MARFI-140419 format. One record per residue: x, y, z of N, C-alpha, C in turn; residue in three letters. Coordinates in pm, 1 decimal, padded with zeros to 6 digits, always signed. Last residue first. Layout:
{node {X, Y, Z}, {X, Y, Z}, {X, Y, Z}, ala}
...
This chain:
{node {+03844.1, +12213.2, +15422.1}, {+03912.0, +12341.0, +15397.6}, {+03813.4, +12447.0, +15349.1}, unk}
{node {+03735.3, +11967.6, +15440.4}, {+03697.3, +12063.8, +15544.6}, {+03758.1, +12201.4, +15520.7}, unk}
{node {+03853.5, +11813.2, +15237.6}, {+03716.9, +11863.7, +15216.7}, {+03671.7, +11964.0, +15322.9}, unk}
{node {+04144.6, +11799.8, +15121.4}, {+04096.6, +11836.7, +15254.9}, {+03956.9, +11896.5, +15241.1}, unk}
{node {+04186.8, +11724.6, +14861.8}, {+04281.3, +11675.0, +14961.6}, {+04235.6, +11703.1, +15104.3}, unk}
{node {+03987.6, +11865.2, +14731.2}, {+03988.5, +11717.8, +14723.1}, {+04075.2, +11659.5, +14834.5}, unk}
{node {+04078.9, +12122.5, +14783.2}, {+03956.1, +12076.2, +14848.1}, {+03945.9, +11924.2, +14841.8}, unk}
{node {+04298.9, +12130.4, +14615.6}, {+04318.4, +12148.2, +14759.3}, {+04195.4, +12103.1, +14838.4}, unk}
{node {+04170.3, +12091.9, +14362.2}, {+04263.5, +11993.2, +14416.0}, {+04283.4, +12008.6, +14566.3}, unk}
{node {+03998.1, +12238.4, +14204.2}, {+03952.8, +12202.3, +14338.2}, {+04047.5, +12104.3, +14408.6}, unk}
{node {+04140.0, +12515.7, +14009.6}, {+04081.0, +12383.1, +14029.2}, {+04046.6, +12359.0, +14176.4}, unk}
{node {+04280.5, +12745.6, +13982.1}, {+04137.2, +12751.6, +13954.2}, {+04066.5, +12621.8, +13990.6}, unk}
{node {+04541.5, +12871.5, +14192.4}, {+04480.9, +12764.8, +14112.5}, {+04330.2, +12782.6, +14098.8}, unk}
{node {+04679.4, +13027.3, +14353.2}, {+04636.7, +13091.4, +14229.3}, {+04563.0, +12991.3, +14140.9}, unk}
{node {+04649.9, +13031.1, +14710.9}, {+04664.7, +12962.6, +14582.7}, {+04620.6, +13052.1, +14467.2}, unk}
{node {+04750.5, +13001.1, +15044.4}, {+04719.8, +13091.5, +14934.2}, {+04742.6, +13015.8, +14803.8}, unk}
{node {+04631.5, +12895.2, +15352.0}, {+04699.9, +12853.7, +15229.9}, {+04656.2, +12951.0, +15121.2}, unk}
{node {+04640.0, +12885.7, +15704.2}, {+04609.2, +12959.5, +15581.9}, {+04693.2, +12902.4, +15468.0}, unk}
{node {+04709.5, +12709.6, +15899.6}, {+04590.2, +12790.0, +15920.5}, {+04548.8, +12870.3, +15798.9}, unk}
{node {+04913.7, +12529.8, +15883.9}, {+04949.1, +12671.8, +15896.7}, {+04828.9, +12761.2, +15922.5}, unk}
{node {+04951.4, +12244.1, +15869.3}, {+04865.1, +12309.5, +15968.4}, {+04901.6, +12456.2, +15991.7}, unk}
{node {+05081.9, +12064.8, +15711.0}, {+05163.9, +12170.4, +15771.9}, {+05085.3, +12248.2, +15877.6}, unk}
{node {+04893.7, +11911.5, +15592.4}, {+04951.5, +11860.9, +15718.0}, {+05043.3, +11962.6, +15784.6}, unk}
{node {+04849.1, +12038.6, +15350.1}, {+04752.6, +12059.7, +15458.3}, {+04807.9, +12013.4, +15593.4}, unk}
{node {+05070.7, +11933.8, +15212.5}, {+05060.2, +12078.4, +15236.1}, {+04963.9, +12106.0, +15350.1}, unk}
{node {+05004.1, +11666.8, +15196.2}, {+05122.8, +11705.9, +15272.8}, {+05119.8, +11855.4, +15304.4}, unk}
{node {+04787.6, +11684.4, +15022.1}, {+04764.9, +11640.7, +15159.8}, {+04882.6, +11678.2, +15249.0}, unk}
{node {+04915.6, +11761.4, +14783.0}, {+04826.0, +11855.6, +14851.0}, {+04793.3, +11813.8, +14994.2}, unk}
{node {+05075.6, +11512.6, +14755.7}, {+05135.9, +11645.9, +14770.6}, {+05038.5, +11745.7, +14833.5}, unk}
{node {+04882.6, +11299.2, +14741.2}, {+04985.0, +11302.2, +14845.2}, {+05048.4, +11440.7, +14863.0}, unk}
{node {+04681.2, +11237.9, +14565.8}, {+04665.7, +11359.6, +14646.4}, {+04774.1, +11374.9, +14751.8}, unk}
{node {+04640.1, +11118.5, +14268.2}, {+04742.9, +11108.5, +14371.4}, {+04741.5, +11240.1, +14449.8}, unk}
{node {+04344.2, +10974.8, +14138.4}, {+04418.9, +11097.0, +14169.9}, {+04518.2, +11070.1, +14282.6}, unk}
{node {+04175.1, +10777.7, +14048.2}, {+04318.3, +10747.4, +14056.4}, {+04404.2, +10871.3, +14083.3}, unk}
{node {+03922.9, +10887.1, +14031.3}, {+03946.4, +10784.2, +14132.8}, {+04095.1, +10753.5, +14150.1}, unk}
{node {+03920.3, +11244.8, +13993.2}, {+03930.9, +11109.8, +13938.1}, {+03966.5, +11009.4, +14047.9}, unk}
{node {+03689.3, +11485.3, +14091.3}, {+03811.6, +11415.5, +14130.0}, {+03815.4, +11276.6, +14068.2}, unk}
{node {+03547.4, +11680.4, +13827.8}, {+03536.0, +11589.7, +13941.4}, {+03668.6, +11520.2, +13967.7}, unk}
{node {+03639.3, +12019.0, +13744.4}, {+03614.4, +11879.7, +13710.7}, {+03605.8, +11797.1, +13838.4}, unk}
{node {+03701.7, +12297.6, +13655.8}, {+03597.3, +12254.9, +13748.7}, {+03553.0, +12113.3, +13711.6}, unk}
{node {+03888.0, +12344.3, +13448.4}, {+03933.0, +12327.4, +13585.8}, {+03826.5, +12280.5, +13685.0}, unk}
{node {+03776.9, +12367.1, +13191.8}, {+03908.6, +12304.7, +13207.8}, {+03939.7, +12266.8, +13351.8}, unk}
{node {+03536.0, +12500.8, +13229.8}, {+03536.9, +12370.6, +13161.7}, {+03668.1, +12296.2, +13183.6}, unk}
{node {+03629.2, +12739.0, +13342.9}, {+03549.3, +12645.8, +13422.4}, {+03548.6, +12506.6, +13361.2}, unk}
{node {+03752.2, +12853.0, +13119.1}, {+03832.2, +12818.9, +13237.0}, {+03757.8, +12718.4, +13325.2}, unk}
{node {+03528.8, +12893.0, +12954.7}, {+03634.1, +12801.6, +12912.4}, {+03722.4, +12760.1, +13030.7}, unk}
{node {+03392.8, +13083.3, +13107.8}, {+03329.0, +12955.4, +13075.3}, {+03434.3, +12852.2, +13035.4}, unk}
{node {+03575.8, +13295.3, +13106.3}, {+03543.3, +13227.8, +13232.3}, {+03477.3, +13092.3, +13209.2}, unk}
{node {+03566.6, +13360.4, +12829.0}, {+03691.8, +13321.9, +12893.3}, {+03663.7, +13242.9, +13021.1}, unk}
{node {+03298.0, +13439.5, +12802.4}, {+03350.1, +13324.4, +12726.3}, {+03478.1, +13270.9, +12789.1}, unk}
{node {+03291.2, +13662.1, +12983.4}, {+03198.4, +13548.9, +12996.8}, {+03251.6, +13423.7, +12926.1}, unk}
{node {+03498.3, +13839.1, +12891.0}, {+03502.0, +13778.6, +13024.3}, {+03412.4, +13655.2, +13035.4}, unk}
{node {+03633.7, +13791.4, +12564.8}, {+03533.0, +13848.2, +12654.0}, {+03531.5, +13770.1, +12783.9}, unk}
{node {+03829.6, +13731.6, +12390.2}, {+03720.5, +13634.4, +12403.5}, {+03603.4, +13694.3, +12480.9}, unk}
{node {+03990.0, +13960.0, +12422.0}, {+03935.6, +13927.5, +12290.4}, {+03825.1, +13823.3, +12293.5}, unk}
{node {+04056.3, +13965.2, +12697.8}, {+03997.1, +14081.7, +12631.8}, {+03925.7, +14041.1, +12503.2}, unk}
{node {+04165.2, +13705.6, +12735.8}, {+04051.8, +13754.4, +12814.4}, {+03980.8, +13869.2, +12743.8}, unk}
{node {+04382.0, +13705.9, +12555.9}, {+04272.7, +13609.4, +12540.9}, {+04147.4, +13655.8, +12614.8}, unk}
{node {+04539.1, +13910.5, +12668.3}, {+04487.5, +13922.5, +12530.7}, {+04368.9, +13830.1, +12510.8}, unk}
{node {+04592.1, +13795.6, +12918.9}, {+04524.0, +13924.9, +12908.2}, {+04462.7, +13943.5, +12769.8}, unk}
{node {+04736.1, +13565.3, +12848.1}, {+04604.6, +13551.4, +12912.2}, {+04525.1, +13681.6, +12904.3}, unk}
{node {+04968.2, +13683.2, +12745.2}, {+04885.9, +13597.8, +12658.4}, {+04744.7, +13585.0, +12715.7}, unk}
{node {+05062.5, +13805.2, +12978.6}, {+05023.0, +13888.9, +12864.3}, {+04934.2, +13809.0, +12768.6}, unk}
{node {+05112.4, +13572.3, +13130.8}, {+05019.8, +13674.8, +13179.1}, {+04972.0, +13762.7, +13064.4}, unk}
{node {+05306.7, +13435.5, +12985.9}, {+05172.8, +13379.2, +12996.4}, {+05071.0, +13481.6, +13044.1}, unk}
{node {+05547.8, +13479.0, +12808.0}, {+05479.1, +13576.4, +12892.6}, {+05332.5, +13533.3, +12899.7}, unk}
{node {+05849.0, +13286.3, +12773.2}, {+05704.9, +13304.3, +12753.4}, {+05647.8, +13405.6, +12852.2}, unk}
{node {+06134.5, +13287.6, +12661.4}, {+06077.1, +13369.4, +12769.5}, {+05927.7, +13389.9, +12748.9}, unk}
{node {+06212.8, +13142.2, +12440.3}, {+06264.6, +13102.4, +12570.8}, {+06203.9, +13179.5, +12687.6}, unk}
{node {+05889.3, +12983.6, +12387.6}, {+06016.6, +12996.4, +12459.2}, {+06108.4, +13091.3, +12384.2}, unk}
{node {+05563.3, +13132.6, +12348.1}, {+05683.0, +13069.6, +12292.3}, {+05804.8, +13087.6, +12382.3}, unk}
{node {+05340.6, +13269.6, +12417.6}, {+05360.9, +13139.5, +12482.6}, {+05491.3, +13071.4, +12440.3}, unk}
{node {+05316.4, +13489.8, +12260.2}, {+05352.2, +13512.5, +12400.6}, {+05375.5, +13382.1, +12476.6}, unk}
{node {+05224.5, +13364.9, +12026.4}, {+05359.6, +13421.4, +12030.3}, {+05406.3, +13444.3, +12173.1}, unk}
{node {+04957.2, +13305.7, +12093.9}, {+05053.4, +13197.9, +12071.1}, {+05197.1, +13247.5, +12080.0}, unk}
{node {+04850.9, +13567.8, +12106.0}, {+04849.6, +13480.2, +12224.1}, {+04954.6, +13371.5, +12208.5}, unk}
{node {+04894.6, +13649.9, +11839.5}, {+04951.4, +13726.1, +11951.0}, {+04958.9, +13639.8, +12077.5}, unk}
{node {+04743.5, +13463.2, +11697.6}, {+04888.7, +13465.5, +11679.5}, {+04956.1, +13540.9, +11793.5}, unk}
{node {+04489.6, +13544.4, +11778.4}, {+04536.1, +13408.5, +11807.5}, {+04687.6, +13401.7, +11799.4}, unk}
{node {+04476.7, +13791.9, +11661.0}, {+04483.0, +13782.9, +11807.3}, {+04529.0, +13645.3, +11850.5}, unk}
{node {+04465.8, +13708.3, +11390.3}, {+04572.4, +13797.0, +11435.4}, {+04589.1, +13789.9, +11586.8}, unk}
{node {+04230.2, +13558.2, +11360.5}, {+04359.9, +13489.1, +11361.1}, {+04475.7, +13577.2, +11409.8}, unk}
{node {+03957.0, +13623.8, +11564.8}, {+04045.4, +13681.2, +11463.7}, {+04180.4, +13611.0, +11471.3}, unk}
{node {+03724.8, +13447.8, +11664.7}, {+03744.8, +13592.1, +11677.4}, {+03826.7, +13646.8, +11561.0}, unk}
{node {+03699.7, +13170.3, +11624.5}, {+03583.4, +13248.1, +11664.6}, {+03602.2, +13400.2, +11660.9}, unk}
{node {+03947.5, +13060.2, +11539.2}, {+03822.1, +13022.3, +11474.1}, {+03710.4, +13123.2, +11500.8}, unk}
{node {+04143.7, +13185.2, +11698.4}, {+04165.9, +13164.7, +11554.7}, {+04034.1, +13142.1, +11482.0}, unk}
{node {+04041.0, +13154.2, +11955.6}, {+04049.2, +13287.4, +11895.7}, {+04063.9, +13278.0, +11744.5}, unk}
{node {+04084.8, +12880.9, +11981.0}, {+03947.7, +12932.4, +11982.4}, {+03944.5, +13072.0, +11920.2}, unk}
{node {+04363.4, +12878.1, +11979.7}, {+04289.2, +12805.5, +11875.6}, {+04144.6, +12853.0, +11867.8}, unk}
{node {+04415.4, +13021.1, +12212.3}, {+04455.8, +13078.3, +12083.5}, {+04382.6, +13008.3, +11969.0}, unk}
{node {+04331.6, +12836.5, +12399.6}, {+04256.1, +12961.3, +12385.1}, {+04289.6, +13029.2, +12252.8}, unk}
{node {+04537.9, +12653.0, +12361.7}, {+04399.7, +12613.5, +12333.2}, {+04311.5, +12737.1, +12315.0}, unk}
{node {+04750.2, +12806.3, +12453.5}, {+04749.5, +12765.8, +12312.1}, {+04610.3, +12717.4, +12270.3}, unk}
{node {+04673.9, +12823.0, +12720.4}, {+04674.4, +12944.5, +12639.3}, {+04680.2, +12912.8, +12490.0}, unk}
{node {+04706.2, +12553.3, +12800.3}, {+04577.0, +12621.3, +12810.1}, {+04571.3, +12743.0, +12718.7}, unk}
{node {+04982.2, +12512.5, +12758.1}, {+04882.5, +12433.0, +12685.4}, {+04747.0, +12503.3, +12684.5}, unk}
{node {+05086.8, +12701.6, +12942.6}, {+05117.0, +12709.8, +12799.7}, {+05015.9, +12634.2, +12715.4}, unk}
{node {+04989.9, +12604.0, +13184.4}, {+04947.9, +12735.7, +13137.3}, {+04974.5, +12751.0, +12988.7}, unk}
{node {+04887.3, +12259.5, +13133.5}, {+04982.2, +12359.5, +13182.8}, {+04932.2, +12495.6, +13133.7}, unk}
{node {+04564.4, +12113.9, +13205.9}, {+04665.5, +12164.7, +13112.6}, {+04766.2, +12253.0, +13186.3}, unk}
{node {+04505.3, +11827.4, +13410.1}, {+04492.7, +11970.6, +13387.8}, {+04597.1, +12013.7, +13285.3}, unk}
{node {+04564.8, +11558.8, +13357.6}, {+04433.0, +11596.2, +13409.9}, {+04404.9, +11744.4, +13385.1}, unk}
{node {+04820.7, +11488.4, +13280.7}, {+04723.9, +11520.4, +13176.7}, {+04586.4, +11560.8, +13226.6}, unk}
{node {+04880.7, +11297.2, +13565.7}, {+04935.8, +11346.7, +13439.3}, {+04823.3, +11369.2, +13337.7}, unk}
{node {+04759.6, +11408.9, +13866.3}, {+04743.1, +11307.0, +13762.0}, {+04791.3, +11367.3, +13630.6}, unk}
{node {+04879.9, +11579.8, +14056.5}, {+04770.5, +11490.6, +14094.2}, {+04749.8, +11376.9, +13994.1}, unk}
{node {+05060.0, +11768.1, +13969.6}, {+05113.0, +11646.5, +14032.3}, {+05005.4, +11541.0, +14058.5}, unk}
{node {+04917.7, +11988.6, +13888.3}, {+04974.3, +11903.0, +13784.4}, {+05025.7, +11771.4, +13841.3}, unk}
{node {+04867.0, +12105.2, +14137.0}, {+04757.3, +12046.3, +14059.8}, {+04809.1, +11950.1, +13953.1}, unk}
{node {+05124.7, +12190.7, +14200.9}, {+05053.0, +12100.5, +14291.6}, {+04940.1, +12030.8, +14215.8}, unk}
{node {+05186.8, +12365.8, +13992.1}, {+05262.5, +12241.6, +14008.1}, {+05193.8, +12141.5, +14098.7}, unk}
{node {+05036.8, +12600.4, +14018.3}, {+04988.0, +12493.8, +13929.9}, {+05063.3, +12363.0, +13943.7}, unk}
{node {+05081.7, +12686.0, +14367.2}, {+05065.6, +12714.7, +14225.8}, {+05027.4, +12589.7, +14147.9}, unk}
{node {+05044.1, +12809.1, +14685.7}, {+05026.6, +12692.2, +14601.3}, {+04999.2, +12734.8, +14457.6}, unk}
{node {+05221.1, +12902.9, +14949.5}, {+05166.3, +12961.4, +14827.7}, {+05163.6, +12849.6, +14724.6}, unk}
{node {+05204.8, +12883.5, +15298.0}, {+05218.0, +12811.4, +15170.9}, {+05148.7, +12885.6, +15057.5}, unk}
{node {+05380.2, +13117.2, +15485.5}, {+05246.9, +13077.4, +15440.9}, {+05263.7, +13002.2, +15310.1}, unk}
{node {+05587.1, +13163.9, +15775.3}, {+05568.1, +13130.1, +15634.4}, {+05423.8, +13090.0, +15607.9}, unk}
{node {+05593.2, +13206.0, +16045.1}, {+05672.1, +13297.0, +15962.0}, {+05657.5, +13269.5, +15811.6}, unk}
{node {+05490.0, +13047.1, +16242.9}, {+05402.5, +13145.6, +16179.9}, {+05475.2, +13242.9, +16089.9}, unk}
{node {+05628.2, +12841.9, +16345.2}, {+05649.6, +12971.1, +16410.8}, {+05563.4, +13081.4, +16348.8}, unk}
{node {+05562.9, +12646.2, +16165.5}, {+05510.3, +12635.5, +16301.7}, {+05523.1, +12767.1, +16376.5}, unk}
{node {+05717.1, +12731.4, +15946.1}, {+05571.0, +12731.2, +15939.5}, {+05510.5, +12731.3, +16079.5}, unk}
{node {+05974.1, +12689.0, +16051.0}, {+05932.7, +12824.1, +16011.4}, {+05780.2, +12834.3, +16000.5}, unk}
{node {+05964.7, +12408.6, +16087.6}, {+05987.3, +12498.6, +16201.7}, {+05940.4, +12640.6, +16170.1}, unk}
{node {+05938.5, +12315.3, +15828.6}, {+05832.1, +12289.4, +15925.4}, {+05843.0, +12384.4, +16045.3}, unk}
{node {+06189.4, +12393.7, +15730.6}, {+06068.2, +12452.8, +15674.2}, {+05950.3, +12432.8, +15769.2}, unk}
{node {+06356.5, +12229.0, +15882.1}, {+06371.4, +12375.2, +15891.2}, {+06247.8, +12446.8, +15837.4}, unk}
{node {+06276.4, +11971.5, +15800.2}, {+06248.1, +12017.1, +15936.6}, {+06258.0, +12168.6, +15948.4}, unk}
{node {+06125.7, +11931.8, +15478.2}, {+06244.3, +11955.4, +15561.2}, {+06205.8, +12013.1, +15698.0}, unk}
{node {+05891.3, +11689.9, +15408.6}, {+05905.1, +11833.4, +15431.8}, {+06026.8, +11854.3, +15521.9}, unk}
{node {+05863.3, +11440.2, +15160.6}, {+05914.0, +11481.3, +15292.2}, {+05932.8, +11632.8, +15299.5}, unk}
{node {+05612.9, +11310.5, +15005.7}, {+05690.4, +11432.1, +14988.0}, {+05739.8, +11477.1, +15124.2}, unk}
{node {+05542.8, +10997.6, +14851.6}, {+05548.2, +11084.7, +14968.8}, {+05639.8, +11201.7, +14938.7}, unk}
{node {+05305.8, +10837.4, +14631.3}, {+05437.2, +10891.7, +14663.7}, {+05428.5, +10979.7, +14787.6}, unk}
{node {+05140.3, +10541.9, +14586.4}, {+05127.7, +10676.3, +14642.0}, {+05266.6, +10724.6, +14681.5}, unk}
């Protein structure tokens, strides 16, 4: 189990109520390698579905927006959402992110975030990692 030391200056700002943790995909990706896809991986998977089920042209648009050096994942996701439809898109997102906690999950980073005791945490994550780390949340 790894530890993530929190700098004292950051702890002080949180304690004073001047900061709110904003949790993104990096926290979820830290739990177990390969458990969740990165945004690029997820969008390329959606592009594969578009290729087969909708139209290869839209698949190419999504894939193109995922290419370096300046990927635009938001635009890729918008295209995928529109072309797959909300119901299909949401079903696929649930399949990728609504999974059970693996027994070998490393929850040290999300647990460290909860130890900040800020009273509020903001996240853009679809998964349940923060709940795994603090079931009372």
